[in-house]
SEMI-930188 format. One record per residue: residue in three letters; x, y, z of N, C-alpha, C in turn. Coordinates in steps of 0.1 Angstrom, whole numbers, m for minus. Layout:
BEGIN
+--------+-------+-------+-------+-------+-------+-------+-------+-------+-------+
! residu !   nxx !   nyy !   nzz !  caxx !  cayy !  cazz !   cxx !   cyy !   czz !
+--------+-------+-------+-------+-------+-------+-------+-------+-------+-------+
!    ALA !     X !     Y !     Z !     X !     Y !     Z !     X !     Y !     Z !
...
+--------+-------+-------+-------+-------+-------+-------+-------+-------+-------+
This chain:
BEGIN
+--------+-------+-------+-------+-------+-------+-------+-------+-------+-------+
! residu !   nxx !   nyy !   nzz !  caxx !  cayy !  cazz !   cxx !   cyy !   czz !
+--------+-------+-------+-------+-------+-------+-------+-------+-------+-------+
!    MET !  m487 !   498 !  1412 !  m499 !   490 !  1407 !  m496 !   486 !  1392 !
!    ALA !  m499 !   473 !  1389 !  m496 !   468 !  1375 !  m507 !   473 !  1367 !
!    PRO !  m504 !   477 !  1354 !  m515 !   481 !  1345 !  m524 !   470 !  1341 !
!    ILE !  m537 !   473 !  1338 !  m546 !   463 !  1335 !  m548 !   460 !  1320 !
!    VAL !  m543 !   469 !  1312 !  m542 !   468 !  1298 !  m529 !   473 !  1293 !
!    GLU !  m522 !   464 !  1285 !  m509 !   468 !  1279 !  m509 !   464 !  1264 !
!    LEU !  m505 !   473 !  1256 !  m503 !   470 !  1242 !  m488 !   473 !  1239 !
!    ARG !  m481 !   463 !  1235 !  m466 !   464 !  1233 !  m463 !   462 !  1219 !
!    SER !  m460 !   473 !  1212 !  m456 !   473 !  1197 !  m466 !   465 !  1189 !
!    VAL !  m479 !   467 !  1192 !  m490 !   461 !  1185 !  m492 !   466 !  1171 !
!    ALA !  m494 !   456 !  1162 !  m497 !   460 !  1148 !  m509 !   451 !  1143 !
!    LYS !  m517 !   457 !  1135 !  m528 !   449 !  1129 !  m529 !   452 !  1115 !
!    THR !  m529 !   441 !  1107 !  m531 !   442 !  1092 !  m542 !   434 !  1088 !
!    TYR !  m552 !   440 !  1080 !  m563 !   433 !  1075 !  m560 !   427 !  1061 !
!    HIS !  m563 !   415 !  1059 !  m561 !   408 !  1045 !  m574 !   407 !  1038 !
!    THR !  m574 !   413 !  1026 !  m586 !   413 !  1018 !  m582 !   408 !  1004 !
!    PRO !  m592 !   404 !   996 !  m589 !   399 !   982 !  m582 !   410 !   974 !
!    SER !  m584 !   423 !   977 !  m576 !   434 !   970 !  m562 !   437 !   975 !
!    GLY !  m559 !   431 !   986 !  m545 !   433 !   992 !  m546 !   434 !  1007 !
!    GLU !  m534 !   440 !  1013 !  m533 !   442 !  1027 !  m536 !   456 !  1031 !
!    THR !  m542 !   458 !  1043 !  m544 !   472 !  1049 !  m539 !   471 !  1062 !
!    LYS !  m529 !   480 !  1064 !  m523 !   482 !  1078 !  m532 !   492 !  1086 !
!    ALA !  m538 !   486 !  1096 !  m546 !   495 !  1104 !  m539 !   501 !  1116 !
!    LEU !  m529 !   493 !  1122 !  m522 !   498 !  1133 !  m508 !   494 !  1132 !
!    GLU !  m499 !   501 !  1137 !  m484 !   498 !  1136 !  m477 !   503 !  1148 !
!    ASP !  m470 !   494 !  1154 !  m460 !   498 !  1166 !  m468 !   506 !  1177 !
!    LEU !  m479 !   501 !  1181 !  m487 !   507 !  1190 !  m484 !   504 !  1204 !
!    ASN !  m480 !   513 !  1213 !  m477 !   511 !  1227 !  m486 !   519 !  1236 !
!    LEU !  m493 !   512 !  1245 !  m503 !   519 !  1253 !  m504 !   512 !  1266 !
!    THR !  m504 !   519 !  1277 !  m507 !   513 !  1290 !  m518 !   520 !  1297 !
!    ILE !  m527 !   512 !  1302 !  m539 !   517 !  1309 !  m540 !   511 !  1323 !
!    ASN !  m542 !   520 !  1334 !  m542 !   515 !  1348 !  m558 !   515 !  1353 !
!    GLN !  m558 !   508 !  1363 !  m571 !   507 !  1370 !  m577 !   521 !  1373 !
!    GLY !  m590 !   523 !  1369 !  m597 !   535 !  1371 !  m594 !   546 !  1361 !
!    ASP !  m586 !   544 !  1351 !  m583 !   554 !  1340 !  m595 !   555 !  1332 !
!    PHE !  m597 !   567 !  1327 !  m607 !   569 !  1316 !  m599 !   576 !  1305 !
!    ILE !  m598 !   568 !  1294 !  m589 !   572 !  1283 !  m598 !   574 !  1270 !
!    SER !  m596 !   585 !  1264 !  m602 !   588 !  1251 !  m592 !   587 !  1240 !
!    ILE !  m597 !   581 !  1228 !  m588 !   580 !  1217 !  m595 !   587 !  1204 !
!    VAL !  m587 !   596 !  1199 !  m591 !   603 !  1187 !  m581 !   602 !  1176 !
!    GLY !  m585 !   605 !  1164 !  m577 !   603 !  1153 !  m584 !   604 !  1139 !
!    PRO !  m577 !   605 !  1129 !  m583 !   606 !  1115 !  m592 !   594 !  1113 !
!    SER !  m602 !   596 !  1104 !  m610 !   584 !  1100 !  m601 !   573 !  1094 !
!    GLY !  m604 !   561 !  1099 !  m597 !   549 !  1093 !  m584 !   547 !  1099 !
!    CYS !  m580 !   553 !  1110 !  m567 !   552 !  1116 !  m566 !   540 !  1126 !
!    GLY !  m576 !   533 !  1128 !  m576 !   521 !  1137 !  m582 !   523 !  1151 !
!    LYS !  m589 !   533 !  1153 !  m594 !   535 !  1167 !  m603 !   524 !  1172 !
!    SER !  m613 !   520 !  1163 !  m622 !   509 !  1168 !  m614 !   496 !  1167 !
!    THR !  m604 !   495 !  1159 !  m596 !   483 !  1159 !  m590 !   480 !  1172 !
!    ILE !  m585 !   491 !  1179 !  m579 !   490 !  1192 !  m589 !   483 !  1202 !
!    LEU !  m601 !   488 !  1202 !  m612 !   483 !  1211 !  m614 !   468 !  1208 !
!    SER !  m615 !   465 !  1195 !  m618 !   451 !  1191 !  m606 !   441 !  1195 !
!    LEU !  m594 !   446 !  1195 !  m582 !   439 !  1200 !  m583 !   436 !  1215 !
!    ILE !  m586 !   447 !  1222 !  m587 !   446 !  1237 !  m599 !   437 !  1241 !
!    ALA !  m610 !   437 !  1234 !  m621 !   429 !  1236 !  m618 !   414 !  1233 !
!    GLY !  m608 !   411 !  1225 !  m605 !   398 !  1221 !  m613 !   393 !  1209 !
!    LEU !  m619 !   403 !  1202 !  m627 !   400 !  1190 !  m618 !   396 !  1178 !
!    ILE !  m607 !   403 !  1178 !  m596 !   400 !  1168 !  m583 !   399 !  1174 !
!    LYS !  m574 !   393 !  1167 !  m560 !   391 !  1172 !  m550 !   401 !  1165 !
!    PRO !  m540 !   406 !  1173 !  m530 !   414 !  1167 !  m522 !   406 !  1157 !
!    SER !  m517 !   413 !  1146 !  m508 !   406 !  1137 !  m494 !   405 !  1142 !
!    TYR !  m490 !   414 !  1150 !  m477 !   415 !  1156 !  m478 !   421 !  1170 !
!    GLY !  m468 !   419 !  1178 !  m468 !   425 !  1191 !  m475 !   418 !  1202 !
!    GLU !  m476 !   424 !  1214 !  m481 !   417 !  1226 !  m492 !   425 !  1232 !
!    LEU !  m503 !   418 !  1235 !  m515 !   425 !  1241 !  m519 !   417 !  1254 !
!    LEU !  m518 !   425 !  1265 !  m521 !   419 !  1278 !  m533 !   426 !  1285 !
!    VAL !  m541 !   418 !  1291 !  m552 !   424 !  1299 !  m551 !   416 !  1312 !
!    PHE !  m550 !   424 !  1323 !  m549 !   418 !  1337 !  m537 !   410 !  1337 !
!    GLY !  m526 !   414 !  1329 !  m513 !   406 !  1330 !  m512 !   394 !  1322 !
!    SER !  m523 !   390 !  1315 !  m523 !   378 !  1307 !  m526 !   381 !  1292 !
!    PRO !  m520 !   373 !  1283 !  m523 !   375 !  1269 !  m538 !   373 !  1266 !
!    VAL !  m543 !   382 !  1257 !  m557 !   381 !  1253 !  m559 !   369 !  1243 !
!    THR !  m567 !   360 !  1246 !  m569 !   348 !  1238 !  m583 !   347 !  1233 !
!    GLY !  m592 !   356 !  1237 !  m606 !   356 !  1233 !  m614 !   365 !  1242 !
!    THR !  m627 !   365 !  1241 !  m635 !   375 !  1248 !  m635 !   371 !  1263 !
!    SER !  m639 !   381 !  1271 !  m639 !   379 !  1285 !  m651 !   387 !  1291 !
!    SER !  m656 !   381 !  1302 !  m667 !   387 !  1309 !  m663 !   400 !  1317 !
!    LYS !  m649 !   401 !  1318 !  m644 !   413 !  1325 !  m644 !   425 !  1317 !
!    ILE !  m647 !   424 !  1304 !  m647 !   435 !  1295 !  m661 !   437 !  1289 !
!    GLY !  m666 !   449 !  1290 !  m680 !   453 !  1285 !  m677 !   462 !  1273 !
!    TYR !  m685 !   460 !  1262 !  m683 !   467 !  1250 !  m697 !   474 !  1246 !
!    MET !  m697 !   487 !  1246 !  m708 !   495 !  1243 !  m706 !   501 !  1229 !
!    LEU !  m715 !   498 !  1219 !  m713 !   501 !  1205 !  m720 !   514 !  1202 !
!    GLN !  m719 !   518 !  1189 !  m725 !   531 !  1184 !  m740 !   531 !  1186 !
!    LYS !  m745 !   520 !  1182 !  m760 !   518 !  1183 !  m764 !   510 !  1195 !
!    ASP !  m775 !   513 !  1201 !  m779 !   507 !  1214 !  m781 !   491 !  1212 !
!    HIS !  m786 !   487 !  1200 !  m789 !   473 !  1198 !  m799 !   467 !  1207 !
!    LEU !  m808 !   475 !  1212 !  m819 !   469 !  1220 !  m829 !   461 !  1211 !
!    PHE !  m834 !   450 !  1216 !  m843 !   442 !  1209 !  m857 !   449 !  1212 !
!    GLU !  m864 !   452 !  1201 !  m876 !   460 !  1202 !  m888 !   452 !  1208 !
!    TRP !  m887 !   438 !  1207 !  m898 !   430 !  1212 !  m896 !   426 !  1227 !
!    ARG !  m884 !   430 !  1233 !  m882 !   427 !  1247 !  m884 !   440 !  1255 !
!    SER !  m888 !   437 !  1267 !  m890 !   449 !  1277 !  m876 !   454 !  1279 !
!    ILE !  m876 !   466 !  1286 !  m863 !   472 !  1291 !  m856 !   463 !  1300 !
!    LEU !  m863 !   457 !  1310 !  m857 !   448 !  1319 !  m852 !   436 !  1312 !
!    SER !  m859 !   431 !  1303 !  m854 !   419 !  1296 !  m842 !   422 !  1287 !
!    ASN !  m842 !   433 !  1281 !  m830 !   438 !  1274 !  m818 !   439 !  1283 !
!    VAL !  m820 !   444 !  1295 !  m809 !   445 !  1305 !  m804 !   432 !  1309 !
!    TYR !  m813 !   422 !  1310 !  m809 !   408 !  1314 !  m801 !   400 !  1303 !
!    LEU !  m801 !   406 !  1291 !  m796 !   398 !  1279 !  m782 !   393 !  1281 !
!    GLY !  m773 !   402 !  1285 !  m759 !   398 !  1287 !  m758 !   387 !  1297 !
!    LEU !  m765 !   388 !  1308 !  m765 !   378 !  1319 !  m770 !   364 !  1313 !
!    GLU !  m781 !   365 !  1304 !  m786 !   353 !  1298 !  m774 !   346 !  1290 !
!    ILE !  m768 !   354 !  1282 !  m759 !   349 !  1272 !  m747 !   342 !  1280 !
!    GLN !  m743 !   349 !  1291 !  m731 !   344 !  1300 !  m737 !   333 !  1309 !
!    LYS !  m750 !   330 !  1309 !  m755 !   320 !  1318 !  m753 !   324 !  1333 !
!    LYS !  m755 !   337 !  1335 !  m753 !   342 !  1349 !  m766 !   349 !  1354 !
!    LEU !  m778 !   345 !  1349 !  m790 !   352 !  1353 !  m795 !   346 !  1366 !
!    THR !  m787 !   349 !  1377 !  m791 !   345 !  1391 !  m799 !   355 !  1397 !
!    ASP !  m805 !   352 !  1409 !  m813 !   361 !  1416 !  m805 !   373 !  1420 !
!    GLU !  m792 !   371 !  1424 !  m784 !   381 !  1429 !  m781 !   391 !  1417 !
!    ASN !  m778 !   386 !  1405 !  m775 !   394 !  1394 !  m787 !   402 !  1389 !
!    LYS !  m798 !   395 !  1389 !  m811 !   402 !  1386 !  m814 !   413 !  1395 !
!    ALA !  m812 !   411 !  1408 !  m813 !   422 !  1417 !  m804 !   433 !  1414 !
!    TYR !  m792 !   431 !  1411 !  m782 !   441 !  1407 !  m786 !   449 !  1395 !
!    ALA !  m791 !   442 !  1385 !  m796 !   449 !  1373 !  m808 !   458 !  1376 !
!    ASN !  m817 !   453 !  1384 !  m829 !   461 !  1388 !  m824 !   473 !  1396 !
!    LYS !  m814 !   471 !  1404 !  m809 !   483 !  1413 !  m803 !   494 !  1404 !
!    LEU !  m796 !   489 !  1394 !  m789 !   499 !  1384 !  m800 !   507 !  1377 !
!    LEU !  m811 !   500 !  1373 !  m822 !   507 !  1366 !  m828 !   517 !  1376 !
!    ASP !  m830 !   514 !  1388 !  m836 !   523 !  1398 !  m827 !   535 !  1401 !
!    ILE !  m814 !   532 !  1403 !  m804 !   543 !  1406 !  m803 !   553 !  1395 !
!    TYR !  m804 !   548 !  1382 !  m801 !   557 !  1372 !  m814 !   562 !  1364 !
!    GLY !  m825 !   562 !  1371 !  m837 !   568 !  1367 !  m845 !   561 !  1356 !
!    LEU !  m843 !   547 !  1356 !  m851 !   540 !  1346 !  m860 !   529 !  1353 !
!    GLY !  m861 !   531 !  1366 !  m870 !   520 !  1373 !  m884 !   520 !  1369 !
!    ASP !  m890 !   532 !  1365 !  m903 !   532 !  1361 !  m906 !   527 !  1346 !
!    PHE !  m895 !   524 !  1340 !  m896 !   521 !  1326 !  m892 !   506 !  1323 !
!    LYS !  m891 !   498 !  1334 !  m887 !   484 !  1333 !  m895 !   476 !  1324 !
!    ASN !  m909 !   478 !  1324 !  m918 !   470 !  1317 !  m922 !   477 !  1303 !
!    ARG !  m916 !   488 !  1300 !  m918 !   494 !  1287 !  m909 !   487 !  1277 !
!    PHE !  m911 !   492 !  1264 !  m903 !   487 !  1253 !  m894 !   498 !  1247 !
!    PRO !  m884 !   494 !  1240 !  m875 !   504 !  1235 !  m881 !   516 !  1227 !
!    SER !  m891 !   512 !  1219 !  m897 !   522 !  1210 !  m904 !   533 !  1219 !
!    GLU !  m907 !   531 !  1232 !  m913 !   541 !  1241 !  m903 !   550 !  1247 !
!    LEU !  m890 !   548 !  1245 !  m879 !   556 !  1251 !  m873 !   565 !  1242 !
!    SER !  m868 !   576 !  1247 !  m860 !   585 !  1239 !  m846 !   579 !  1235 !
!    GLY !  m839 !   585 !  1226 !  m826 !   580 !  1222 !  m816 !   580 !  1234 !
!    GLY !  m817 !   591 !  1242 !  m808 !   592 !  1253 !  m811 !   581 !  1263 !
!    MET !  m824 !   579 !  1266 !  m828 !   568 !  1276 !  m823 !   554 !  1271 !
!    ARG !  m825 !   552 !  1258 !  m820 !   539 !  1252 !  m806 !   537 !  1254 !
!    GLN !  m798 !   548 !  1252 !  m783 !   546 !  1254 !  m780 !   543 !  1269 !
!    ARG !  m788 !   549 !  1278 !  m786 !   546 !  1292 !  m789 !   531 !  1295 !
!    VAL !  m800 !   526 !  1289 !  m803 !   513 !  1290 !  m791 !   504 !  1285 !
!    ALA !  m786 !   507 !  1274 !  m775 !   500 !  1268 !  m763 !   499 !  1278 !
!    LEU !  m760 !   511 !  1284 !  m749 !   511 !  1293 !  m752 !   501 !  1305 !
!    ILE !  m764 !   502 !  1311 !  m768 !   495 !  1323 !  m767 !   480 !  1319 !
!    ARG !  m772 !   476 !  1306 !  m770 !   462 !  1302 !  m756 !   458 !  1302 !
!    THR !  m747 !   467 !  1299 !  m733 !   464 !  1299 !  m727 !   463 !  1313 !
!    LEU !  m732 !   472 !  1321 !  m727 !   472 !  1336 !  m733 !   460 !  1343 !
!    ALA !  m744 !   454 !  1339 !  m751 !   443 !  1347 !  m742 !   431 !  1347 !
!    ILE !  m733 !   430 !  1337 !  m725 !   417 !  1337 !  m712 !   420 !  1346 !
!    LYS !  m711 !   432 !  1353 !  m701 !   435 !  1362 !  m687 !   435 !  1355 !
!    PRO !  m686 !   441 !  1344 !  m672 !   442 !  1338 !  m663 !   451 !  1345 !
!    GLU !  m651 !   448 !  1344 !  m640 !   457 !  1350 !  m635 !   468 !  1340 !
!    ILE !  m636 !   465 !  1328 !  m632 !   475 !  1317 !  m644 !   477 !  1308 !
!    LEU !  m646 !   490 !  1305 !  m657 !   494 !  1296 !  m650 !   499 !  1283 !
!    LEU !  m655 !   494 !  1272 !  m651 !   500 !  1259 !  m662 !   506 !  1252 !
!    LEU !  m661 !   519 !  1249 !  m671 !   527 !  1243 !  m667 !   532 !  1230 !
!    ASP !  m674 !   527 !  1220 !  m671 !   529 !  1205 !  m682 !   540 !  1200 !
!    GLU !  m678 !   552 !  1201 !  m686 !   563 !  1197 !  m701 !   561 !  1201 !
!    PRO !  m704 !   559 !  1213 !  m717 !   555 !  1218 !  m728 !   567 !  1217 !
!    PHE !  m723 !   578 !  1214 !  m733 !   590 !  1213 !  m735 !   595 !  1199 !
!    SER !  m729 !   589 !  1190 !  m728 !   595 !  1176 !  m742 !   595 !  1169 !
!    ALA !  m751 !   586 !  1174 !  m764 !   587 !  1167 !  m774 !   597 !  1173 !
!    LEU !  m770 !   604 !  1183 !  m778 !   613 !  1191 !  m778 !   628 !  1185 !
!    ASP !  m787 !   635 !  1186 !  m786 !   649 !  1182 !  m777 !   656 !  1192 !
!    TYR !  m772 !   668 !  1189 !  m762 !   675 !  1197 !  m766 !   677 !  1211 !
!    GLN !  m778 !   683 !  1214 !  m783 !   686 !  1227 !  m784 !   673 !  1236 !
!    THR !  m790 !   663 !  1229 !  m791 !   650 !  1237 !  m778 !   643 !  1240 !
!    ARG !  m769 !   645 !  1229 !  m755 !   640 !  1231 !  m748 !   646 !  1243 !
!    LEU !  m749 !   659 !  1245 !  m743 !   665 !  1257 !  m749 !   660 !  1269 !
!    ILE !  m762 !   659 !  1270 !  m769 !   654 !  1282 !  m765 !   639 !  1286 !
!    VAL !  m766 !   631 !  1275 !  m763 !   617 !  1278 !  m748 !   614 !  1280 !
!    SER !  m739 !   621 !  1274 !  m725 !   619 !  1277 !  m722 !   623 !  1292 !
!    ASP !  m729 !   634 !  1296 !  m727 !   638 !  1310 !  m732 !   628 !  1320 !
!    GLU !  m745 !   622 !  1317 !  m750 !   612 !  1325 !  m741 !   600 !  1326 !
!    ILE !  m737 !   595 !  1314 !  m729 !   583 !  1312 !  m715 !   584 !  1319 !
!    GLY !  m710 !   596 !  1317 !  m697 !   599 !  1324 !  m698 !   598 !  1339 !
!    ARG !  m709 !   603 !  1344 !  m711 !   603 !  1358 !  m713 !   588 !  1364 !
!    ILE !  m720 !   581 !  1355 !  m723 !   566 !  1359 !  m709 !   559 !  1360 !
!    ILE !  m701 !   561 !  1349 !  m688 !   553 !  1349 !  m680 !   557 !  1361 !
!    LYS !  m680 !   569 !  1364 !  m672 !   574 !  1375 !  m677 !   569 !  1388 !
!    ARG !  m690 !   569 !  1390 !  m697 !   564 !  1403 !  m694 !   550 !  1404 !
!    GLU !  m695 !   542 !  1393 !  m693 !   527 !  1393 !  m678 !   523 !  1393 !
!    ASN !  m669 !   534 !  1393 !  m654 !   532 !  1394 !  m649 !   522 !  1383 !
!    LYS !  m653 !   524 !  1371 !  m650 !   515 !  1360 !  m637 !   521 !  1353 !
!    THR !  m629 !   513 !  1347 !  m618 !   517 !  1338 !  m625 !   518 !  1324 !
!    ALA !  m623 !   529 !  1317 !  m631 !   531 !  1304 !  m621 !   536 !  1293 !
!    ILE !  m624 !   531 !  1282 !  m617 !   536 !  1270 !  m627 !   540 !  1260 !
!    LEU !  m627 !   553 !  1256 !  m637 !   558 !  1247 !  m630 !   562 !  1233 !
!    VAL !  m636 !   557 !  1223 !  m633 !   562 !  1209 !  m643 !   572 !  1205 !
!    SER !  m638 !   583 !  1200 !  m647 !   594 !  1196 !  m641 !   602 !  1185 !
!    HIS !  m650 !   608 !  1176 !  m645 !   617 !  1165 !  m647 !   632 !  1171 !
!    ASP !  m654 !   633 !  1182 !  m656 !   646 !  1188 !  m645 !   650 !  1198 !
!    ILE !  m636 !   659 !  1195 !  m625 !   663 !  1203 !  m630 !   669 !  1216 !
!    ALA !  m641 !   677 !  1216 !  m646 !   682 !  1229 !  m652 !   672 !  1238 !
!    GLU !  m659 !   662 !  1232 !  m664 !   651 !  1240 !  m652 !   643 !  1246 !
!    ALA !  m642 !   640 !  1238 !  m630 !   632 !  1243 !  m624 !   639 !  1255 !
!    ILE !  m622 !   653 !  1254 !  m616 !   660 !  1265 !  m625 !   661 !  1277 !
!    SER !  m637 !   663 !  1275 !  m646 !   665 !  1287 !  m648 !   653 !  1295 !
!    MET !  m647 !   641 !  1288 !  m650 !   628 !  1295 !  m638 !   622 !  1302 !
!    ALA !  m626 !   624 !  1296 !  m615 !   615 !  1299 !  m605 !   622 !  1308 !
!    ASP !  m596 !   613 !  1314 !  m585 !   617 !  1322 !  m573 !   619 !  1313 !
!    LYS !  m573 !   612 !  1302 !  m562 !   613 !  1292 !  m568 !   611 !  1278 !
!    VAL !  m563 !   619 !  1268 !  m566 !   618 !  1255 !  m554 !   614 !  1247 !
!    ILE !  m556 !   602 !  1239 !  m546 !   598 !  1230 !  m549 !   601 !  1217 !
!    VAL !  m539 !   607 !  1209 !  m541 !   611 !  1195 !  m533 !   602 !  1186 !
!    LEU !  m541 !   596 !  1176 !  m535 !   587 !  1167 !  m531 !   594 !  1154 !
!    THR !  m521 !   589 !  1147 !  m517 !   594 !  1134 !  m527 !   588 !  1124 !
!    LYS !  m525 !   593 !  1111 !  m533 !   586 !  1101 !  m529 !   571 !  1099 !
!    ARG !  m537 !   563 !  1092 !  m534 !   549 !  1090 !  m520 !   547 !  1083 !
!    PRO !  m513 !   537 !  1088 !  m515 !   528 !  1100 !  m513 !   537 !  1113 !
!    GLY !  m523 !   535 !  1122 !  m523 !   543 !  1134 !  m512 !   540 !  1143 !
!    ARG !  m506 !   551 !  1147 !  m496 !   550 !  1159 !  m499 !   561 !  1168 !
!    ILE !  m494 !   561 !  1180 !  m497 !   572 !  1189 !  m489 !   583 !  1186 !
!    LYS !  m495 !   594 !  1183 !  m489 !   607 !  1180 !  m485 !   615 !  1192 !
!    SER !  m495 !   616 !  1201 !  m493 !   623 !  1214 !  m503 !   618 !  1224 !
!    SER !  m500 !   621 !  1236 !  m508 !   619 !  1248 !  m510 !   631 !  1257 !
!    HIS !  m523 !   634 !  1260 !  m525 !   646 !  1268 !  m532 !   642 !  1281 !
!    LYS !  m526 !   645 !  1292 !  m532 !   643 !  1305 !  m541 !   655 !  1307 !
!    ILE !  m554 !   652 !  1310 !  m563 !   663 !  1311 !  m565 !   667 !  1325 !
!    GLU !  m560 !   680 !  1328 !  m561 !   685 !  1341 !  m568 !   699 !  1341 !
!    LEU !  m580 !   699 !  1347 !  m588 !   711 !  1345 !  m591 !   716 !  1360 !
!    SER !  m591 !   730 !  1361 !  m591 !   736 !  1374 !  m607 !   739 !  1377 !
!    ILE !  m614 !   728 !  1380 !  m628 !   729 !  1384 !  m630 !   719 !  1394 !
!    ASP !  m639 !   722 !  1403 !  m643 !   713 !  1414 !  m654 !   704 !  1410 !
!    ASN !  m654 !   691 !  1415 !  m665 !   682 !  1413 !  m667 !   681 !  1397 !
!    ARG !  m657 !   676 !  1390 !  m657 !   676 !  1376 !  m667 !   666 !  1370 !
!    THR !  m674 !   671 !  1361 !  m684 !   663 !  1353 !  m681 !   666 !  1338 !
!    PRO !  m685 !   658 !  1328 !  m682 !   661 !  1314 !  m688 !   674 !  1310 !
!    PHE !  m699 !   678 !  1315 !  m705 !   691 !  1311 !  m698 !   703 !  1317 !
!    LYS !  m694 !   702 !  1330 !  m687 !   712 !  1336 !  m673 !   714 !  1331 !
!    SER !  m667 !   703 !  1326 !  m653 !   704 !  1321 !  m652 !   713 !  1309 !
!    ARG !  m663 !   715 !  1302 !  m662 !   724 !  1290 !  m662 !   739 !  1294 !
!    GLU !  m664 !   741 !  1308 !  m663 !   756 !  1313 !  m650 !   759 !  1318 !
!    ALA !  m641 !   749 !  1319 !  m628 !   751 !  1325 !  m620 !   760 !  1316 !
!    PRO !  m612 !   769 !  1321 !  m603 !   778 !  1313 !  m593 !   770 !  1305 !
!    GLU !  m589 !   758 !  1309 !  m578 !   751 !  1301 !  m585 !   743 !  1290 !
!    PHE !  m598 !   742 !  1289 !  m605 !   733 !  1280 !  m601 !   737 !  1265 !
!    ARG !  m603 !   750 !  1263 !  m600 !   756 !  1249 !  m586 !   752 !  1245 !
!    GLU !  m577 !   754 !  1255 !  m563 !   752 !  1251 !  m560 !   737 !  1247 !
!    TYR !  m566 !   728 !  1254 !  m566 !   714 !  1251 !  m572 !   711 !  1237 !
!    PHE !  m583 !   717 !  1235 !  m590 !   716 !  1222 !  m582 !   720 !  1210 !
!    ASN !  m576 !   732 !  1212 !  m569 !   739 !  1200 !  m556 !   730 !  1197 !
!    THR !  m549 !   725 !  1209 !  m537 !   718 !  1206 !  m541 !   705 !  1199 !
!    ILE !  m550 !   698 !  1203 !  m554 !   685 !  1197 !  m559 !   687 !  1183 !
!    TRP !  m567 !   697 !  1181 !  m572 !   701 !  1167 !  m560 !   703 !  1157 !
!    LYS !  m550 !   710 !  1162 !  m539 !   713 !  1153 !  m531 !   700 !  1150 !
!    GLU !  m530 !   692 !  1161 !  m523 !   679 !  1158 !  m530 !   671 !  1148 !
!    LEU !  m543 !   671 !  1148 !  m550 !   662 !  1139 !  m550 !   668 !  1125 !
!    LYS !  m548 !   681 !  1123 !  m548 !   688 !  1111 !  m533 !   690 !  1105 !
!    SER !  m523 !   685 !  1112 !  m510 !   689 !  1110 !  m504 !   682 !  1097 !
!    HIS !  m509 !   670 !  1094 !  m504 !   662 !  1082 !  m512 !   666 !  1070 !
!    GLU !  m505 !   668 !  1060 !  m512 !   670 !  1047 !  m520 !   658 !  1042 !
!    ASN !  m531 !   660 !  1038 !  m540 !   649 !  1033 !  m546 !   641 !  1044 !
!    GLU !  m544 !   646 !  1057 !  m550 !   638 !  1068 !  m564 !   643 !  1071 !
!    GLN !  m574 !   635 !  1069 !  m588 !   639 !  1070 !  m593 !   635 !  1084 !
!    TYR !  m601 !   644 !  1090 !  m606 !   640 !  1103 !  m621 !   641 !  1103 !
+--------+-------+-------+-------+-------+-------+-------+-------+-------+-------+
């Protein structure tokens, strides 16, 4: 099976009035259909830049970036991007917020509206369709944000620290819920996180980046001896602490590298 995302010797340099900043250098990464990849690394190492490149929001300075076998030339409806904040419009109902991506893409058909409503019903928000974001908890708002992303039927989900604004308990619950939804919908997902435990619990593979300019330092295939794996149950696996300690040591191994 051909990979759906390929980064071949990709580099990204940002140009500013004060000079150049190398964010990424010689980055090689392959992602296959159905993979759930987490990316961790020191602050400023280019984690979010990787998502922006894949989404077509920015272009690489060097190297080749392919999605579904073709060079990325701009944004695509095949890619959904979920950011740190939910970015729900407070004056729109929950249902109207979920329709937003479809409106922007001019795909607000009866079929797609029915699909969006079905997602809200399946994932416990059917009774809140006519409510407003201010009436929902932080965790529920993040679920709405994911459903808004899923409503456009993307094949790849990009998740840029989507739980960072939540308190710890809510973060655990919502990451578990969203992990289940992604698996159930059989989406390919790439998660950027500062939380090592979160990265391990949700992903099939964890990519560790070096300090800026970011390169791939290591890759860990996550194999846990538990049945019916969920993000929450993953933390109970005997191998979990070993993965955590290994990745933690890698992130701390370079002098002056901050995480």
